[in-house]
C-alpha positions in Angstrom: 241.9 -27.7 -116.5 242.2 -24.3 -114.8 243.4 -21.2 -116.8 246.7 -21.4 -114.8 247.2 -25.1 -115.7 246.4 -24.4 -119.3 249.0 -21.6 -119.4 251.6 -23.8 -117.8 250.8 -26.7 -120.2 250.9 -24.3 -123.2 254.4 -23.2 -122.2 255.6 -26.8 -121.8 254.1 -27.9 -125.1 255.7 -25.0 -126.9 259.1 -26.0 -125.6 258.8 -29.8 -125.9 256.7 -30.3 -129.1 256.8 -26.9 -130.7 253.0 -26.3 -130.3 252.4 -22.6 -130.5 249.3 -20.5 -130.0 247.3 -22.7 -127.7 243.8 -21.3 -127.4 241.7 -23.7 -125.4 241.5 -27.1 -123.6 238.3 -29.1 -123.9 237.8 -32.1 -121.6 236.6 -35.3 -123.2 233.5 -36.6 -121.4 232.7 -40.1 -120.3 236.0 -41.4 -118.9 236.5 -42.0 -115.2 240.2 -42.7 -115.1 242.7 -40.2 -116.4 241.2 -36.8 -117.3 241.8 -36.2 -121.0 241.7 -32.9 -123.0 241.7 -31.8 -126.6 244.3 -29.0 -126.7 243.6 -26.7 -129.6 246.3 -24.4 -131.0 246.6 -22.1 -134.0 247.7 -24.8 -136.5 246.8 -28.2 -135.0 245.2 -30.0 -132.0 246.8 -32.6 -129.7 245.4 -34.7 -126.8 246.7 -34.3 -123.3 246.1 -37.1 -120.8 246.9 -36.6 -117.1 246.7 -38.3 -113.8 243.8 -37.0 -111.7 244.3 -34.8 -108.7 244.2 -36.0 -105.1 245.4 -39.1 -103.3 245.6 -42.1 -105.7 245.7 -45.8 -105.1 249.1 -47.4 -105.6 249.9 -48.2 -109.2 246.7 -46.6 -110.4 246.3 -44.1 -113.3 249.6 -45.1 -114.8 249.9 -42.5 -117.6 253.6 -43.3 -117.8 252.8 -46.9 -118.8 250.2 -45.8 -121.3 252.9 -43.6 -122.9 255.5 -46.4 -122.9 253.2 -49.0 -124.5 251.8 -46.8 -127.2 255.3 -45.6 -128.1 256.5 -49.2 -128.3 253.5 -50.2 -130.5 253.7 -47.3 -132.9 254.6 -48.7 -136.3 253.4 -52.2 -135.6 250.1 -53.8 -136.7 248.4 -52.6 -133.5 246.6 -49.3 -134.3 247.6 -46.8 -131.6 247.8 -43.1 -131.4 251.3 -41.6 -131.9 252.5 -40.3 -128.6 254.5 -37.0 -128.7 255.9 -36.3 -125.2 255.7 -37.4 -121.5 256.0 -35.0 -118.6 256.7 -36.6 -115.2 257.3 -33.2 -113.5 254.4 -32.6 -111.2 255.3 -28.9 -110.9 254.0 -28.2 -114.4 250.3 -28.8 -114.0 250.1 -30.6 -110.7 250.3 -34.2 -112.0 252.2 -36.2 -114.7 250.8 -36.2 -118.2 251.5 -37.2 -121.8 250.6 -35.7 -125.1 249.5 -37.6 -128.2 248.3 -36.8 -131.7 244.6 -36.2 -132.2 243.1 -39.1 -134.2 240.0 -38.0 -136.2 237.4 -40.8 -136.3 234.3 -42.2 -134.7 233.8 -43.6 -131.2 230.8 -45.7 -130.1 229.6 -45.7 -126.5 226.7 -48.1 -127.3 227.7 -51.6 -128.4 224.4 -51.9 -130.3 225.8 -49.5 -132.8 222.5 -47.7 -133.4 223.9 -45.4 -136.1 225.3 -48.2 -138.2 223.2 -50.1 -140.8 222.3 -53.6 -139.6 224.0 -55.3 -142.5 227.3 -53.5 -141.6 227.5 -54.1 -137.8 229.2 -57.5 -138.0 232.1 -56.0 -139.9 232.7 -53.6 -137.0 232.8 -56.5 -134.6 234.9 -58.6 -136.9 237.5 -55.7 -136.9 237.2 -55.5 -133.1 238.1 -59.2 -132.8 240.8 -59.0 -135.4 242.6 -56.2 -133.6 242.4 -58.0 -130.2 244.1 -61.0 -131.7 246.8 -58.7 -133.2 247.5 -57.3 -129.8 247.8 -60.8 -128.4 250.2 -61.8 -131.2 252.7 -58.9 -130.6 256.3 -60.1 -130.2 257.0 -58.2 -127.0 260.7 -58.7 -127.2 260.9 -57.1 -130.6 259.1 -54.0 -129.3 261.1 -53.8 -126.1 258.2 -54.8 -123.8 259.6 -58.0 -122.4 259.8 -56.5 -119.0 256.3 -54.8 -119.1 254.8 -57.1 -116.5 255.8 -59.5 -113.7 256.5 -63.1 -114.3 254.2 -65.9 -112.9 250.5 -66.6 -112.6 248.7 -63.6 -114.1 245.4 -64.3 -112.5 246.8 -65.0 -109.1 248.6 -61.7 -109.0 245.6 -59.8 -110.5 243.2 -61.3 -107.9 245.6 -60.3 -105.2 246.2 -56.8 -106.6 242.5 -55.9 -107.2 241.4 -57.4 -103.9 243.9 -55.0 -102.3 242.7 -52.1 -104.4 239.1 -52.9 -103.5 239.8 -53.0 -99.8 241.7 -49.7 -100.0 238.7 -48.0 -101.6 235.9 -49.8 -99.7 233.1 -47.6 -98.5 230.9 -50.2 -96.8 230.5 -53.9 -96.4 229.4 -55.8 -99.6 228.8 -59.5 -99.0 228.6 -60.5 -102.6 232.1 -59.0 -103.3 233.5 -60.8 -100.2 232.1 -64.1 -101.6 233.4 -63.4 -105.1 236.9 -62.7 -103.9 236.9 -65.9 -101.8 235.5 -67.9 -104.7 238.1 -66.6 -107.2 240.8 -67.4 -104.7 239.7 -71.0 -104.7 239.0 -71.3 -108.4 242.2 -69.6 -109.7 243.8 -71.9 -112.2 247.4 -72.9 -112.3 249.7 -70.9 -114.5 249.6 -72.4 -118.0 252.6 -70.4 -119.3 250.5 -68.4 -121.8 251.8 -64.8 -121.8 251.0 -62.0 -124.2 250.6 -58.3 -124.2 247.1 -57.6 -122.7 245.2 -54.4 -123.0 243.3 -54.7 -119.8 240.1 -52.8 -120.7 239.3 -53.8 -124.3 235.8 -52.8 -125.3 234.2 -50.9 -128.1 234.1 -47.5 -126.4 237.9 -47.6 -126.1 238.3 -47.8 -129.8 238.4 -45.1 -132.5 237.0 -46.3 -135.8 237.8 -44.7 -139.2 235.5 -41.8 -140.2 233.9 -43.8 -143.0 234.2 -47.5 -142.3 234.8 -50.4 -139.8 238.6 -50.1 -139.7 240.0 -49.3 -136.3 242.3 -46.2 -136.3 243.4 -46.4 -132.7 243.0 -48.4 -129.5 242.8 -46.1 -126.5 243.1 -46.3 -122.7 246.1 -48.6 -122.1 246.2 -47.8 -118.4 245.7 -51.5 -117.4 247.9 -53.0 -120.0 250.6 -55.4 -119.0 252.1 -58.8 -119.8 249.5 -61.3 -118.8 247.0 -63.9 -119.9 245.1 -63.1 -123.2 241.9 -64.9 -122.0 241.4 -62.0 -119.6 240.9 -59.6 -122.5 238.5 -61.8 -124.5 236.5 -62.6 -121.4 236.3 -58.9 -120.6 234.6 -58.2 -123.9 232.0 -60.9 -123.2 231.6 -59.7 -119.6 230.8 -56.2 -120.8 228.1 -57.5 -123.2 226.4 -59.2 -120.3 225.8 -55.8 -118.6 222.5 -53.8 -119.0 222.0 -51.6 -122.0 222.2 -47.9 -121.7 224.8 -45.2 -120.9 225.9 -46.7 -117.6 225.9 -50.4 -118.3 226.9 -50.1 -121.9 226.1 -53.8 -122.4 223.8 -56.0 -124.5 221.8 -57.8 -121.9 218.3 -58.7 -123.2 219.2 -57.6 -126.8 218.0 -59.9 -129.6 221.5 -59.9 -131.2 220.6 -61.9 -134.3 217.7 -59.5 -135.1 220.0 -56.5 -134.4 222.8 -57.8 -136.6 225.2 -58.4 -133.7 227.4 -61.4 -132.9 226.6 -63.9 -130.2 229.1 -64.5 -127.4 229.9 -67.9 -128.8 230.5 -66.7 -132.3 232.8 -63.9 -131.2 234.9 -66.2 -129.0 235.0 -68.9 -131.7 236.4 -66.5 -134.3 238.9 -65.2 -131.8 240.0 -68.8 -131.1 240.4 -69.4 -134.9 242.7 -66.3 -135.2 244.8 -67.5 -132.2 245.0 -71.1 -133.3 243.0 -72.4 -130.4 240.4 -75.2 -130.4 238.4 -73.6 -127.5 238.8 -71.9 -124.2 238.1 -74.2 -121.3 236.7 -72.9 -117.9 235.6 -69.7 -119.6 233.2 -68.9 -116.8 236.2 -68.3 -114.5 237.7 -65.7 -116.8 234.3 -63.9 -117.2 233.9 -63.9 -113.4 237.4 -62.5 -113.0 236.4 -59.7 -115.5 233.3 -58.9 -113.3 235.5 -58.9 -110.2 238.1 -56.6 -111.6 235.5 -54.1 -113.0 233.7 -54.1 -109.6 237.0 -53.2 -107.9 237.7 -50.5 -110.5 234.2 -49.0 -110.1 234.6 -49.1 -106.3 237.7 -46.9 -106.8 235.6 -44.6 -109.0 232.9 -44.4 -106.4 235.5 -43.6 -103.7 237.1 -40.8 -105.8 233.6 -39.4 -106.5 232.9 -39.3 -102.8 236.3 -37.7 -102.1 235.6 -35.1 -104.9 238.6 -36.1 -107.1 236.8 -38.2 -109.8 237.1 -37.0 -113.4 233.3 -36.8 -113.5 232.0 -37.0 -109.9 228.3 -37.3 -110.8 228.8 -40.1 -113.3 231.3 -41.7 -110.9 228.6 -41.9 -108.2 226.2 -43.5 -110.7 228.8 -46.0 -111.8 229.5 -46.9 -108.2 226.0 -48.2 -107.9 227.0 -51.0 -110.3 229.5 -52.5 -107.9 227.0 -54.9 -106.3 225.6 -55.9 -109.8 229.1 -56.7 -111.0 229.8 -58.8 -107.9 226.6 -60.8 -108.2 227.2 -61.3 -111.9 230.7 -62.6 -111.2 229.3 -65.2 -108.8 226.8 -66.2 -111.4 229.5 -66.6 -114.0 231.4 -68.9 -111.7 228.4 -71.1 -111.4 
């Protein structure tokens, strides 16, 4: 955020939420979607999340939707950050943004939870699964979100949407992605009528845990949230764990989970099913493959923005773009 943008944001924040004496804006690292800043003032700090600069893909970076869903969920059993104000006027800092309270807690980028005692790790994953089920059990009518997504087959429209997004940000031919898109087209199941609020990017690095325990204080990054099929969220968790370990993959591939005190895929899914009153999830490989496909399309967009110079973190964006072929191949493998 430039000094001029900070000055404009400070003036707007003073008028709209009474925040006085803004002294600095510090960008949070790691995210590749909407640039996010800790805004520090004389008496308190808030978080500002904005759309990135430059030409954006249609419907991407929807900070307005993030604001709406978190406002709707505040006060429910879903732990979210309290949002304070939304600015849709691009004349203020150059792009729409919203402001929310700063939640003090712990974030974990590495799903191995290296800083947590082995005997305590399952409690963190149990909480992660519990909150996911809570999200999927929200009465969307009671929180005024019944129009938060289109009607009809969620996976059909998502395959169509992300295929279009991928093509719009394509930087070269990738045969594996072409095959995956065609295979998902053929394998897409009929609509089973199951519709819930879905987060769209539920993983451990989008959660803030309490400072001193496994309780989740806030679920972050609601950009991809909508009304859709809950199996996409649970499969996305498993999909992420199948990626390589380390800062870029942030997965659990090759980890001896029993020795590390971490849950197996099967145990995590089974506990989720118990919470949701399900016997099992049939055709789970399709949902995992869909997760790989969508993440590949997202990372292709990150790569394109990095090449265009508009990514939140261009260097990391280029590195993440290297994972697109890996995600596409993994999606094909998940389909079998």
